[in-house]
C-alpha positions in Angstrom: 201.7 38.0 14.7 200.3 41.5 15.3 202.1 44.5 13.8 203.4 45.6 17.2 204.9 42.2 17.8 206.8 42.4 14.5 208.0 45.9 15.5 209.1 44.6 19.0 210.9 41.7 17.4 212.8 44.1 15.1 213.6 46.3 18.1 215.1 43.3 19.9 217.1 42.3 16.9 218.6 45.8 16.6 219.5 45.7 20.3 221.3 42.4 19.8 223.1 43.7 16.8 224.1 46.8 18.7 225.6 44.6 21.5 227.6 42.7 18.8 228.9 45.9 17.0 232.6 46.5 17.3 232.7 50.2 16.4 231.0 53.0 18.3 229.4 54.4 15.1 228.0 51.0 14.2 226.6 50.5 17.7 225.1 54.0 17.7 223.4 53.3 14.3 221.9 50.0 15.6 220.6 51.8 18.7 219.0 54.5 16.5 217.3 51.7 14.5 216.1 50.1 17.7 214.7 53.3 19.0 212.7 53.8 15.8 211.3 50.3 15.9 210.3 50.8 19.5 208.4 54.0 18.6 206.6 52.1 15.9 205.8 49.3 18.4 204.4 51.7 21.0 202.3 53.5 18.4 200.9 50.2 17.1 200.1 49.1 20.6 198.3 52.4 21.4 196.3 52.1 18.2 195.3 48.5 19.0 194.1 49.7 22.5 192.1 52.5 20.9 190.6 50.1 18.3 189.6 47.7 21.1 187.9 50.5 23.1 185.7 51.5 20.2 182.6 49.3 19.9 182.0 48.0 16.4 178.9 49.5 14.8 177.3 47.6 11.9 177.4 49.7 8.7 173.7 49.8 8.4 173.3 51.3 11.9 175.7 54.2 11.5 173.9 57.5 11.6 174.7 61.1 11.9 172.7 64.3 12.3 172.4 66.9 9.6 172.3 70.6 10.5 168.5 70.4 11.1 169.0 67.6 13.7 167.5 64.9 11.5 169.3 61.5 11.5 170.7 60.5 8.2 172.3 57.1 7.4 176.0 57.3 6.8 177.4 55.7 3.7 180.9 55.5 5.2 182.4 52.0 5.4 185.7 51.1 6.9 188.5 49.8 4.7 
């Protein structure tokens, strides 16, 4: 399960709990929780779309230019 799916599941669970709440303050708190989970889900979905749009470049092919315009191999590697 992707991160955004977990966030969405938590969002739905909070909505269900809000519907079951008997006091207005409890319902409001569950809805606040739901809103935060939804924000996290949307952020994770956006990040996944950005990651999918960036082509993977093998570490040995990453280059950058120094101030003189010469290509130098980058030593950066993703985590």
